[in-house]
N, C-alpha and C positions, 0 to 999 in steps of 0.2 A: 710556747714552750718554756719552763722555768729555767733557764740558763742562768747560773750565778758566778759571778767572779771572786776569787779567793787570793789571798796573799799569804805565802809561808811566813811564819815567824822566826825560822831558822836560816833560810836561804835568801828570804825576799823574792822568791819566784811568784809572778802573777800568773795564774791560769783560769780558764772557765771550765764549768762542768755541769751538765744536766742534772739537776736534782728533782726527781719526780714528787718526792715527799720529804718531811723533816727527819724522818727515821734514818734514811740514806746518809745525811749530813755527819752522822755520829762515827761512820766507818771512813770518812775522806781522809786522803793522805797527799802530801806534796808529790807530784810526777818527778820532781828533780831529785829530793833528798829523803822522801818518804817519810818526813816528819808529820806529825798529827796536829802541830801547833799551827793553826789556819785562822785566818781572821777573813771574814765575808767583807768585801769592799763595795762601794757604791759604783755600779756598771754606768757606762756612757748611756746618755739618754737621747731620744729623738724629740725634736721640737718643731712644729709647724704651725705658721699662724697666717690665715688667710687675710685678704686686703679687709681693712677696716675693723680687724679683730682686736687691734690693740688700743691703749689708751696712750694719751701724751702726744707728742710730736710727729707721729706717725712711723717714726724708726722702729725697725724690728730688732731682735738680738744679733748680734755679730758673732759668727763662730771662727775660731782658729785652730786647725788641727796641725800637728807637729810630732815630730818622734821624741820619744824621751826613753829612759833607761828600762821601763817596764813595756815597751813596744809603741804605743801611740798615745797621746794626750789630747784632750780637746778641752779648750778656754771658752767659756760664755761671757760675753758682755752684754747684760740686759740695760735697756734704756732706763735712765732715771736711777739707776744703782750706781752709787760710788763705793770705792774700796776703802 
């Protein structure tokens, strides 16, 4: 199912909504303040790697979940990647 996340440009509310086709995005409004100033944001993703599927020293990604102002946030640390 195509569930997208949006952030309101007026009140900064983040919410998810099922969008069956792009034409439906035209009529979207913030559920909190009814503003149409919405920005589609990158959704959380799922990542799975079986044994032997990675390169390097055999370490997989580390995932850290925590609470933040928009609900929950996920941080990924990928092996071999430096900030």
